[in-house]
C-alpha positions in Angstrom: -61.9 -6.0 108.8 -59.7 -8.9 107.7 -59.4 -9.7 104.0 -60.7 -13.0 102.7 -58.3 -15.7 101.6 -59.2 -15.3 97.9 -58.8 -11.5 98.1 -55.4 -11.9 99.8 -54.2 -14.3 97.1 -55.3 -12.0 94.3 -53.8 -9.0 95.9 -50.5 -10.7 96.6 -50.3 -11.8 92.9 -50.9 -8.2 91.8 -48.2 -7.0 94.2 -45.7 -9.5 93.0 -46.4 -9.2 89.2 -46.9 -5.4 89.0 -45.7 -3.8 92.2 -42.4 -5.5 92.7 -41.0 -4.8 89.2 -42.0 -1.2 89.5 -40.3 -1.0 92.9 -37.2 -2.5 91.5 -37.1 -0.1 88.6 -37.6 2.8 90.9 -34.9 1.7 93.4 -32.3 1.1 90.7 -33.2 4.4 88.9 -32.9 6.4 92.1 -29.6 4.8 93.0 -28.3 5.5 89.5 -28.8 9.2 90.2 -25.9 9.1 92.7 -22.3 8.3 92.2 -21.8 4.6 92.4 -20.7 3.6 96.0 -18.3 0.8 96.8 -19.8 -2.6 96.0 -20.4 -3.7 99.6 -22.3 -0.5 100.3 -24.3 -0.9 97.2 -25.1 -4.5 98.1 -26.1 -3.5 101.6 -28.5 -0.8 100.1 -30.1 -3.3 97.8 -30.5 -5.9 100.6 -32.1 -3.3 102.9 -34.5 -2.2 100.1 -35.2 -5.8 99.3 -36.5 -6.3 102.8 -38.3 -3.0 103.2 -40.7 -3.5 100.3 -42.2 -6.6 101.9 -42.8 -5.2 105.4 -46.0 -3.3 104.5 -47.5 -6.4 102.8 -46.6 -8.9 105.5 -50.2 -9.4 106.5 -51.3 -9.9 102.9 -48.6 -12.6 102.1 -49.1 -14.5 105.4 -50.6 -17.9 104.7 -51.2 -17.4 101.0 -49.2 -20.4 99.9 -51.1 -22.8 102.1 -54.4 -24.5 101.5 -57.5 -22.3 101.9 -59.2 -22.3 105.3 -62.0 -24.8 105.8 -64.7 -22.1 105.9 -63.7 -20.7 102.5 -63.2 -24.0 100.6 -66.9 -24.5 100.1 -67.5 -21.2 98.3 
């Protein structure tokens, strides 16, 4: 079942305001446990982690910044 536009908007806001900072803190904390790699390797790791967090939420974020669909505007 597809999520309604309003639900996707609220869920995406929750993910960005709470989930993303928690993910960043965890990623930096886990990488701090290891010896610091060369700067380019560290940058590559952060870029990869920066892309990986959004992949599971791709369907939630799709179309959220646009105007609501016609069938949901009247509600």
